[in-house]
SEPA-716888 format. One line per 10 residues: their letters; for each residue x, y, z of N, C-alpha, C. Coordinates in nm, 4 decimals. Layout:
BEGIN
a	X Y Z X Y Z X Y Z; ...
# end
This chain:
BEGIN
mtwkshiaia	0.5430 -0.0234 -1.1159 0.4512 -0.1742 -1.0915 0.3431 -0.0926 -1.1384; 0.2468 -0.1727 -1.1722 0.0794 -0.1200 -1.2043 0.0297 -0.0819 -1.0791; -0.1442 -0.0166 -1.1192 -0.1988 -0.0154 -0.9865 -0.2720 -0.1370 -0.9259; -0.2698 -0.2523 -1.0437 -0.3583 -0.3463 -0.9695 -0.2314 -0.4200 -0.8706; -0.1228 -0.4305 -0.8824 0.0066 -0.4959 -0.8071 -0.0215 -0.3897 -0.6845; 0.0198 -0.2710 -0.7115 -0.0122 -0.1783 -0.5563 -0.1012 -0.1862 -0.4859; -0.2288 -0.2247 -0.4975 -0.3562 -0.2039 -0.4419 -0.3841 -0.3838 -0.4129; -0.3112 -0.4980 -0.4622 -0.3267 -0.6148 -0.4364 -0.2299 -0.6437 -0.3081; -0.0472 -0.5839 -0.3156 0.0011 -0.5816 -0.1769 -0.0369 -0.4797 -0.0679; -0.0888 -0.3713 -0.1024 -0.1483 -0.3118 0.0353 -0.2836 -0.4279 0.0796
tavtipfnps	-0.3519 -0.4367 0.0145 -0.4535 -0.5367 0.0392 -0.4113 -0.6676 0.1095; -0.2895 -0.7491 0.1152 -0.2121 -0.8345 0.1289 -0.1685 -0.8067 0.2782; -0.0916 -0.6797 0.2618 -0.0071 -0.6230 0.4075 -0.1197 -0.5848 0.5103; -0.2315 -0.5451 0.4537 -0.3633 -0.5246 0.5432 -0.4609 -0.6082 0.6348; -0.4778 -0.7137 0.4755 -0.6081 -0.7806 0.5754 -0.5669 -0.8185 0.7104; -0.4392 -0.8800 0.7142 -0.4393 -0.9710 0.8600 -0.4734 -0.9113 0.9730; -0.3935 -0.7686 0.9406 -0.3885 -0.6867 1.0901 -0.5055 -0.5868 1.1003; -0.5845 -0.5239 0.9729 -0.7021 -0.4727 1.0126 -0.7785 -0.4558 0.8556; -0.8863 -0.5518 0.8457 -0.9393 -0.5211 0.7278 -1.0388 -0.4144 0.7055; -1.0815 -0.3328 0.8205 -1.1785 -0.2640 0.8367 -1.1119 -0.0998 0.7866
algiailgst	-0.9402 -0.1261 0.7490 -0.8754 -0.0035 0.7098 -0.8270 -0.0328 0.5874; -0.8937 -0.1673 0.4964 -0.8165 -0.1867 0.3760 -0.8939 -0.0455 0.2544; -0.9761 0.0046 0.2722 -1.0237 0.1379 0.1781 -0.9083 0.2412 0.1920; -0.8594 0.2530 0.3143 -0.7878 0.3463 0.3773 -0.6412 0.3227 0.3181; -0.5965 0.2090 0.3221 -0.4672 0.1396 0.2642 -0.4683 0.1162 0.1210; -0.5900 0.1372 0.0450 -0.5675 0.1213 -0.0665 -0.5589 0.2145 -0.1056; -0.6109 0.3125 -0.1136 -0.6139 0.4859 -0.1278 -0.4854 0.5097 -0.1137; -0.4077 0.5020 -0.0296 -0.2832 0.5174 -0.0039 -0.1388 0.4703 -0.0856; -0.2006 0.2913 -0.1243 -0.1402 0.2397 -0.1969 -0.1048 0.3084 -0.3441; -0.1611 0.3728 -0.3662 -0.1986 0.4398 -0.5255 -0.1714 0.5829 -0.4700
apdwseyilk	-0.1917 0.6513 -0.3534 -0.1345 0.7631 -0.3605 0.0231 0.8243 -0.4310; 0.1029 0.7451 -0.4271 0.1662 0.8473 -0.5240 0.1775 0.9027 -0.6369; 0.0845 0.7604 -0.7149 0.0842 0.8236 -0.8476 -0.0467 0.8992 -0.8561; -0.1398 0.8734 -0.8224 -0.2534 0.9892 -0.8320 -0.2420 1.1114 -0.7593; -0.1317 1.1308 -0.6943 -0.0935 1.2982 -0.6707 -0.0158 1.3676 -0.7064; 0.0694 1.2530 -0.8098 0.0698 1.3406 -0.9313 0.0229 1.4410 -1.0323; -0.1339 1.3699 -1.0409 -0.2121 1.4441 -1.1343 -0.2405 1.5605 -1.0703; -0.2722 1.5424 -0.9174 -0.3235 1.6348 -0.8394 -0.2595 1.7577 -0.8530; -0.0978 1.7726 -0.8071 0.0020 1.8347 -0.8572 0.0314 1.9139 -0.9946; -0.0167 1.8254 -1.0752 0.0196 1.9041 -1.2089 -0.1209 1.9628 -1.1918
ffsinvqhrg	-0.2307 1.9365 -1.1717 -0.3753 2.0044 -1.2047 -0.3065 2.1911 -1.1496; -0.2736 2.1743 -1.0642 -0.1709 2.3329 -0.9867 -0.0724 2.3792 -0.9681; -0.0278 2.3065 -1.1564 0.0927 2.3472 -1.2332 0.1742 2.3364 -1.1412; 0.1911 2.2444 -1.0774 0.3388 2.1748 -0.9537 0.3620 2.0541 -1.0273; 0.4802 2.0481 -1.1535 0.5063 1.9488 -1.2280 0.6233 1.8290 -1.1312; 0.6218 1.7752 -1.0900 0.6683 1.6541 -1.0589 0.7193 1.5619 -1.1632; 0.8320 1.4752 -1.1510 0.8655 1.3366 -1.2100 0.8043 1.2568 -1.1749; 0.7771 1.1242 -1.2327 0.7265 1.0330 -1.1729 0.8525 0.9500 -1.1425; 0.8152 0.9225 -0.9837 0.9055 0.8565 -0.9059 1.0124 0.9865 -0.8580; 0.9335 1.0845 -0.8419 1.0300 1.1561 -0.7627 0.9790 1.2097 -0.6398
athyvivplg	0.9478 1.3428 -0.6754 0.8904 1.3956 -0.5177 0.7614 1.3266 -0.4157; 0.7265 1.2427 -0.5136 0.5806 1.1355 -0.4471 0.6343 1.0290 -0.3871; 0.7604 0.9883 -0.4203 0.8094 0.8655 -0.4000 0.8826 0.8692 -0.3353; 0.9082 0.9302 -0.2100 1.0230 0.9564 -0.1301 1.0142 0.8958 -0.0122; 1.0603 0.7820 0.0180 1.0337 0.7173 0.1386 1.0225 0.7795 0.2972; 1.0810 0.8990 0.3040 1.0294 0.9661 0.3952 0.8714 1.0377 0.3971; 0.8033 1.0327 0.2901 0.6718 1.1111 0.3127 0.5546 0.9860 0.3589; 0.5936 0.8485 0.3278 0.5132 0.7552 0.4282 0.5591 0.7206 0.5602; 0.7033 0.7485 0.5717 0.7330 0.7630 0.7215 0.7209 0.8445 0.8012; 0.6970 0.9700 0.7278 0.7201 1.0817 0.8064 0.4860 1.0817 0.8343
iilfsfifdf	0.4192 1.0309 0.7351 0.2432 1.0310 0.7523 0.2667 0.9118 0.9091; 0.3492 0.7887 0.8936 0.3099 0.6980 0.9663 0.3496 0.7491 1.1298; 0.4396 0.8314 1.0826 0.4709 0.8810 1.2422 0.3955 0.9634 1.2927; 0.3444 1.0602 1.2213 0.2307 1.1743 1.1925 0.1108 1.0797 1.2923; 0.0777 0.9704 1.2482 -0.0459 0.8887 1.2909 -0.0269 0.8977 1.4249; 0.0756 0.8664 1.4982 0.1440 0.8148 1.6644 0.0601 0.9582 1.7292; 0.1146 1.0609 1.6826 0.0622 1.1574 1.7204 -0.1227 1.1725 1.7159; -0.1339 1.2252 1.5784 -0.2862 1.2021 1.5885 -0.3236 1.1586 1.4921; -0.4161 1.0837 1.5234 -0.5036 0.9907 1.4226 -0.6591 0.9457 1.4423; -0.7230 0.9416 1.3938 -0.8362 0.8894 1.3999 -0.8482 0.7688 1.3458
rdlifwfgvg	-0.9266 0.6583 1.4487 -0.9381 0.5076 1.4161 -0.8264 0.4442 1.3356; -0.7203 0.4934 1.3305 -0.5691 0.4281 1.2444 -0.6074 0.4787 1.0773; -0.6625 0.5726 1.0751 -0.6941 0.5792 0.9324 -0.5724 0.6516 0.8824; -0.4807 0.7528 0.9310 -0.3607 0.7967 0.8947 -0.2303 0.7427 0.8674; -0.2493 0.6086 0.9748 -0.1659 0.5254 0.9733 -0.1246 0.3762 0.8565; -0.3056 0.3896 0.8565 -0.2706 0.3049 0.7287 -0.2707 0.3327 0.5546; -0.2934 0.4687 0.5884 -0.2687 0.5173 0.4746 -0.1471 0.5779 0.4426; -0.0927 0.5930 0.5575 0.1049 0.5951 0.5457 0.1283 0.4248 0.5162; 0.0534 0.2706 0.5596 0.1192 0.2102 0.5541 0.0681 0.1447 0.3938; -0.0169 0.1951 0.3391 -0.0409 0.1779 0.1839 0.0464 0.2648 0.0995
yfthwfadsl	0.0682 0.3903 0.1488 0.1901 0.4380 0.0885 0.2958 0.3746 0.0587; 0.3437 0.3627 0.2069 0.5199 0.2506 0.1762 0.4738 0.1413 0.0842; 0.3789 0.0448 0.0901 0.3899 -0.0234 0.0357 0.3598 0.0048 -0.1114; 0.3416 0.1096 -0.1397 0.3908 0.1505 -0.2910 0.5465 0.1846 -0.3178; 0.5406 0.2699 -0.2257 0.7197 0.2672 -0.2155 0.7726 0.1273 -0.2124; 0.7789 0.0282 -0.1302 0.8858 -0.0686 -0.1315 0.8176 -0.1430 -0.2595; 0.7308 -0.1551 -0.3405 0.7116 -0.2645 -0.4799 0.7498 -0.1576 -0.5264; 0.7477 -0.0173 -0.5826 0.8067 0.0153 -0.6449 1.0079 -0.0059 -0.6413; 1.0568 -0.0100 -0.5684 1.1603 -0.0430 -0.5263 1.2294 -0.1704 -0.6052; 1.1494 -0.2639 -0.6355 1.1596 -0.3858 -0.6944 1.1574 -0.3832 -0.8139
tisgvpltpw	1.1444 -0.2750 -0.9083 1.1162 -0.2622 -1.0063 1.3225 -0.1992 -1.0496; 1.3157 -0.2041 -1.2399 1.4393 -0.1625 -1.2596 1.4162 -0.0217 -1.2199; 1.3710 0.0739 -1.2302 1.3637 0.1623 -1.1778 1.3859 0.2625 -1.0520; 1.3864 0.1757 -0.9995 1.3978 0.2037 -0.8423 1.3270 0.3269 -0.7658; 1.3752 0.3515 -0.6513 1.2765 0.4818 -0.5981 1.3941 0.5638 -0.4938; 1.3225 0.6609 -0.4932 1.4526 0.7575 -0.4039 1.3778 0.7511 -0.2745; 1.5145 0.7471 -0.1903 1.4990 0.8074 -0.0343 1.4964 0.8729 -0.0196; 1.5285 1.0061 -0.0485 1.4905 1.1537 -0.0234 1.5345 1.2289 -0.1110; 1.4536 1.3669 -0.1146 1.5129 1.4609 -0.1983 1.6544 1.4828 -0.2280; 1.7205 1.4528 -0.1226 1.9027 1.4678 -0.1596 1.9755 1.3488 -0.2047
dtsrihffgg	1.8920 1.2394 -0.2492 1.9707 1.1336 -0.3091 1.9592 1.1682 -0.4440; 2.0570 1.1341 -0.5203 2.0639 1.1304 -0.6687 2.0871 0.9766 -0.7343; 2.0725 0.8871 -0.6289 2.0803 0.7681 -0.6610 1.9234 0.6827 -0.6359; 1.8954 0.5633 -0.6786 1.7794 0.5325 -0.6658 1.8076 0.3520 -0.5763; 1.6910 0.3350 -0.5287 1.7048 0.2208 -0.4243 1.6007 0.1232 -0.4733; 1.7541 -0.0332 -0.5068 1.6243 -0.1442 -0.5943 1.7040 -0.2660 -0.5127; 1.5739 -0.2909 -0.4470 1.5542 -0.4059 -0.3415 1.5603 -0.5619 -0.3880; 1.6099 -0.6590 -0.3926 1.6539 -0.7816 -0.4459 1.6458 -0.7624 -0.5895; 1.7174 -0.6538 -0.6062 1.8129 -0.6477 -0.7403 1.7319 -0.5267 -0.8251; 1.6311 -0.4826 -0.7670 1.5162 -0.4228 -0.8824 1.5298 -0.4949 -1.0341
klrtgdlmey	1.4678 -0.6171 -1.0363 1.4763 -0.7019 -1.1649 1.3442 -0.6849 -1.2202; 1.1978 -0.6336 -1.1662 1.0699 -0.6388 -1.2172 1.0869 -0.4898 -1.3134; 1.0102 -0.5976 -1.4021 0.9984 -0.4297 -1.5433 0.8153 -0.4362 -1.4838; 0.7560 -0.3175 -1.5277 0.6345 -0.2768 -1.4822 0.5388 -0.3385 -1.5679; 0.4511 -0.3841 -1.5669 0.3449 -0.4700 -1.6383 0.3974 -0.6271 -1.6903; 0.4766 -0.6759 -1.6667 0.5333 -0.8080 -1.6883 0.4848 -0.8760 -1.5727; 0.4451 -1.0351 -1.6369 0.4013 -1.1132 -1.5572 0.4333 -1.1633 -1.4309; 0.5839 -1.1569 -1.4061 0.6725 -1.1756 -1.3013 0.5626 -1.0964 -1.1879; 0.5663 -0.9479 -1.1987 0.5078 -0.8632 -1.1527 0.4000 -0.9014 -1.0856; 0.2942 -0.9446 -1.1419 0.1449 -1.0245 -1.1018 0.1744 -1.1151 -1.0342
iisfsllams	0.2436 -1.2444 -1.0707 0.2889 -1.3194 -1.0194 0.3472 -1.3147 -0.8605; 0.4125 -1.2223 -0.8200 0.4478 -1.1782 -0.6690 0.3694 -1.1722 -0.6264; 0.3013 -1.0260 -0.6788 0.1568 -0.9572 -0.6157 0.0242 -1.0369 -0.5545; 0.0231 -1.1011 -0.6766 -0.1138 -1.2038 -0.6633 -0.0843 -1.2804 -0.5945; 0.0269 -1.3468 -0.5770 0.0505 -1.4462 -0.5061 0.0846 -1.4165 -0.3462; 0.1294 -1.2797 -0.3226 0.1095 -1.2343 -0.1876 0.0011 -1.1838 -0.1388; -0.0824 -1.1423 -0.2190 -0.2286 -1.1365 -0.1518 -0.3369 -1.2555 -0.1557; -0.2892 -1.3943 -0.2097 -0.3750 -1.5297 -0.2165 -0.3139 -1.5945 -0.1018; -0.1873 -1.5687 0.0133 -0.0830 -1.6313 0.0803 -0.1781 -1.5424 0.2252; -0.1936 -1.4238 0.1751 -0.2086 -1.3282 0.2910 -0.4026 -1.3132 0.3563
vtvakpmiet	-0.4385 -1.3225 0.2089 -0.6048 -1.3998 0.2296 -0.6606 -1.5187 0.3062; -0.5148 -1.6098 0.2473 -0.5745 -1.7455 0.2854 -0.4832 -1.7327 0.4834; -0.4392 -1.6639 0.5086 -0.3712 -1.6573 0.6635 -0.4904 -1.5589 0.7267; -0.5670 -1.4725 0.6805 -0.6203 -1.3575 0.7191 -0.7874 -1.4553 0.7618; -0.8432 -1.5356 0.6559 -0.9771 -1.5929 0.6091 -0.9945 -1.6198 0.7313; -0.9706 -1.7360 0.8317 -0.9929 -1.7736 0.9663 -1.0126 -1.6537 1.0558; -0.9196 -1.5877 1.0790 -0.9390 -1.4691 1.2065 -1.0831 -1.3686 1.1365; -1.1159 -1.3137 1.0146 -1.2110 -1.2893 0.9927 -1.3008 -1.3477 0.9997; -1.3336 -1.4902 0.9821 -1.4499 -1.5507 0.9937 -1.5053 -1.5384 1.1130; -1.3878 -1.5495 1.1927 -1.3756 -1.5698 1.3794 -1.4769 -1.4446 1.4103
vynfgggdey	-1.4555 -1.3459 1.3801 -1.5113 -1.2129 1.4257 -1.6312 -1.1702 1.3065; -1.6482 -1.1987 1.2841 -1.8069 -1.1904 1.2005 -1.8900 -1.2901 1.2716; -1.8163 -1.4313 1.3173 -1.9560 -1.5284 1.2908 -1.9775 -1.5100 1.4354; -1.8921 -1.4728 1.5522 -1.8969 -1.4923 1.6796 -1.8972 -1.2905 1.7437; -1.9530 -1.2247 1.6440 -1.9675 -1.0737 1.6523 -1.8449 -1.0252 1.7881; -1.7674 -1.0690 1.7588 -1.6408 -1.0306 1.8469 -1.5713 -0.8877 1.7623; -1.6190 -0.8638 1.6885 -1.5178 -0.7506 1.5772 -1.6304 -0.6062 1.6541; -1.5621 -0.4904 1.5827 -1.6889 -0.3704 1.6450 -1.7627 -0.3812 1.4939; -1.8125 -0.2065 1.4925 -1.9392 -0.1533 1.4025 -1.9152 -0.2267 1.2468; -1.7531 -0.2581 1.1729 -1.7378 -0.2925 1.0750 -1.7622 -0.4460 1.0178
qntfkvfsm	-1.8025 -0.5059 1.1496 -1.7716 -0.6373 1.1356 -1.8485 -0.7273 1.0264; -1.9514 -0.6522 0.9789 -2.0471 -0.7044 0.8141 -1.9708 -0.6730 0.6998; -1.8842 -0.5606 0.7137 -1.8292 -0.4837 0.6159 -1.7524 -0.6397 0.5086; -1.6957 -0.7119 0.5662 -1.6083 -0.7736 0.5205 -1.6579 -0.9830 0.5153; -1.8256 -0.9362 0.4908 -1.8523 -1.0926 0.4558 -1.8514 -1.1735 0.3836; -1.8007 -1.0785 0.2700 -1.7279 -1.1591 0.1549 -1.6343 -1.2490 0.1575; -1.5772 -1.2737 0.2910 -1.4825 -1.4244 0.3255 -1.5258 -1.5017 0.4257; -1.7029 -1.4920 0.4434 -1.7498 -1.6009 0.4686 -1.8250 -1.6540 0.4108; -1.7151 -1.7085 0.2760 -1.8205 -1.7693 0.1495 -1.8457 -1.9266 0.2100
# end
Protein backbone atom coordinates (compact mmCIF):
# COMPACT_ATOMS: atom_id res chain seq x y z
CA UNK A 1 0.00 0.00 0.00
CA UNK A 2 1.04 3.58 -0.51
CA UNK A 3 1.56 6.10 2.28
CA UNK A 4 -1.66 7.87 1.22
CA UNK A 5 -3.65 4.72 1.90
CA UNK A 6 -1.84 3.98 5.16
CA UNK A 7 -2.58 7.51 6.39
CA UNK A 8 -6.23 7.31 5.27
CA UNK A 9 -6.77 3.99 7.06
CA UNK A 10 -5.06 5.13 10.27
CA UNK A 11 -7.17 8.30 10.19
CA UNK A 12 -10.32 6.25 9.68
CA UNK A 13 -9.51 4.09 12.70
CA UNK A 14 -8.36 6.92 15.00
CA UNK A 15 -10.84 9.76 14.41
CA UNK A 16 -13.95 8.10 15.89
CA UNK A 17 -12.11 7.17 19.09
CA UNK A 18 -9.51 9.88 19.76
CA UNK A 19 -9.16 12.67 17.19
CA UNK A 20 -6.48 14.38 19.25
CA UNK A 21 -4.23 11.33 18.70
CA UNK A 22 -4.49 11.55 14.93
CA UNK A 23 -0.99 12.93 14.35
CA UNK A 24 0.74 10.23 16.36
CA UNK A 25 -1.40 7.49 14.74
CA UNK A 26 -0.44 8.78 11.29
CA UNK A 27 3.21 8.73 12.33
CA UNK A 28 2.75 5.12 13.45
CA UNK A 29 0.94 4.20 10.23
CA UNK A 30 3.97 5.12 8.16
CA UNK A 31 6.61 3.96 10.67
CA UNK A 32 7.22 0.51 9.18
CA UNK A 33 8.38 2.17 5.96
CA UNK A 34 10.28 5.22 7.21
CA UNK A 35 12.00 3.19 9.92
CA UNK A 36 13.64 1.17 7.12
CA UNK A 37 15.36 4.37 5.95
CA UNK A 38 16.56 5.14 9.46
CA UNK A 39 17.95 1.63 9.88
CA UNK A 40 19.69 1.83 6.50
CA UNK A 41 21.22 5.18 7.51
CA UNK A 42 22.87 3.31 10.40
CA UNK A 43 24.03 0.57 7.98
CA UNK A 44 21.44 -1.91 9.21
CA UNK A 45 20.03 -3.50 6.09
CA UNK A 46 16.44 -4.67 6.31
CA UNK A 47 14.28 -6.15 3.61
CA UNK A 48 11.10 -4.25 2.75
CA UNK A 49 8.20 -5.89 4.56
CA UNK A 50 10.73 -7.69 6.69
CA UNK A 51 11.72 -6.85 10.27
CA UNK A 52 9.77 -3.59 10.38
CA UNK A 53 6.60 -5.37 9.26
CA UNK A 54 6.31 -8.13 11.86
CA UNK A 55 2.95 -7.99 13.64
CA UNK A 56 4.74 -8.50 16.95
CA UNK A 57 6.14 -4.95 16.65
CA UNK A 58 2.81 -3.04 16.86
CA UNK A 59 1.37 -5.56 19.32
CA UNK A 60 4.46 -5.10 21.51
CA UNK A 61 4.09 -1.32 21.29
CA UNK A 62 0.41 -1.52 22.27
CA UNK A 63 1.16 -3.89 25.17
CA UNK A 64 3.98 -1.59 26.34
CA UNK A 65 1.53 1.32 26.28
CA UNK A 66 -0.58 -0.38 28.95
CA UNK A 67 2.43 -0.28 31.29
CA UNK A 68 3.89 3.12 30.47
CA UNK A 69 2.16 5.73 28.39
CA UNK A 70 1.80 9.49 28.37
CA UNK A 71 -1.60 10.69 27.15
CA UNK A 72 -2.07 7.49 25.12
CA UNK A 73 0.63 8.55 22.65
CA UNK A 74 2.38 5.18 22.59
CA UNK A 75 -0.94 3.35 22.30
CA UNK A 76 -2.09 5.34 19.27
CA UNK A 77 1.34 5.07 17.64
CA UNK A 78 0.96 1.29 18.03
CA UNK A 79 -2.56 1.38 16.61
CA UNK A 80 -1.32 3.33 13.59
CA UNK A 81 1.53 0.85 13.17
CA UNK A 82 -0.96 -2.04 13.35
CA UNK A 83 -3.18 -0.46 10.68
CA UNK A 84 -0.11 -0.39 8.42
CA UNK A 85 0.52 -4.09 9.02
CA UNK A 86 -3.14 -4.97 8.43
CA UNK A 87 -3.38 -2.87 5.25
CA UNK A 88 -0.26 -4.50 3.83
CA UNK A 89 -1.76 -7.90 4.61
CA UNK A 90 -4.44 -7.14 2.01
CA UNK A 91 -1.85 -6.95 -0.76
CA UNK A 92 -0.48 -9.73 -2.92
CA UNK A 93 2.91 -9.42 -1.17
CA UNK A 94 1.38 -9.99 2.26
CA UNK A 95 3.20 -9.52 5.56
CA UNK A 96 5.11 -11.74 7.98
CA UNK A 97 3.80 -12.48 11.46
CA UNK A 98 7.11 -12.99 13.24
CA UNK A 99 10.82 -13.33 12.43
CA UNK A 100 10.41 -17.10 12.62
CA UNK A 101 7.77 -17.37 9.89
CA UNK A 102 8.79 -18.12 6.33
CA UNK A 103 5.33 -17.53 4.90
CA UNK A 104 3.35 -14.32 4.72
CA UNK A 105 -0.18 -13.52 5.82
CA UNK A 106 -2.75 -12.47 3.18
CA UNK A 107 -6.12 -11.34 4.53
CA UNK A 108 -9.16 -11.48 2.24
CA UNK A 109 -7.11 -13.31 -0.38
CA UNK A 110 -4.39 -10.64 -0.61
CA UNK A 111 -5.62 -9.41 -3.98
CA UNK A 112 -4.67 -5.72 -3.83
CA UNK A 113 -1.69 -4.38 -5.74
CA UNK A 114 0.12 -1.36 -4.36
CA UNK A 115 -1.01 1.81 -6.12
CA UNK A 116 -3.98 0.20 -7.90
CA UNK A 117 -7.31 2.00 -8.02
CA UNK A 118 -8.95 -0.57 -5.72
CA UNK A 119 -6.44 0.27 -2.96
CA UNK A 120 -7.57 3.90 -3.02
CA UNK A 121 -11.25 3.03 -3.29
CA UNK A 122 -11.05 0.84 -0.19
CA UNK A 123 -8.89 3.13 1.94
CA UNK A 124 -10.64 6.40 1.12
CA UNK A 125 -14.12 4.85 1.34
CA UNK A 126 -13.21 3.67 4.82
CA UNK A 127 -12.00 7.18 5.64
CA UNK A 128 -15.19 8.79 4.30
CA UNK A 129 -17.39 6.45 6.33
CA UNK A 130 -15.34 7.06 9.46
CA UNK A 131 -15.41 10.85 9.15
CA UNK A 132 -19.16 10.71 8.49
CA UNK A 133 -19.66 8.75 11.71
CA UNK A 134 -17.22 10.83 13.76
CA UNK A 135 -18.23 14.31 12.57
CA UNK A 136 -21.26 14.72 14.87
CA UNK A 137 -19.26 13.52 17.89
CA UNK A 138 -16.42 15.92 17.19
CA UNK A 139 -18.83 18.81 16.61
CA UNK A 140 -20.57 18.07 19.92
CA UNK A 141 -17.30 18.15 21.83
CA UNK A 142 -16.19 21.31 20.07
CA UNK A 143 -19.48 23.22 20.31
CA UNK A 144 -20.28 22.39 23.93
CA UNK A 145 -16.79 22.50 25.39
CA UNK A 146 -16.97 18.95 26.63
CA UNK A 147 -13.47 18.18 25.41
CA UNK A 148 -10.00 18.74 26.66
CA UNK A 149 -7.33 21.24 25.69
CA UNK A 150 -7.30 19.75 22.16
CA UNK A 151 -10.91 20.68 21.41
CA UNK A 152 -9.98 23.53 19.06
CA UNK A 153 -7.53 21.41 17.09
CA UNK A 154 -10.22 19.79 14.98
CA UNK A 155 -12.26 22.84 14.04
CA UNK A 156 -12.00 21.69 10.42
CA UNK A 157 -14.82 19.23 11.14
CA UNK A 158 -17.20 22.04 12.14
CA UNK A 159 -17.84 23.24 8.61
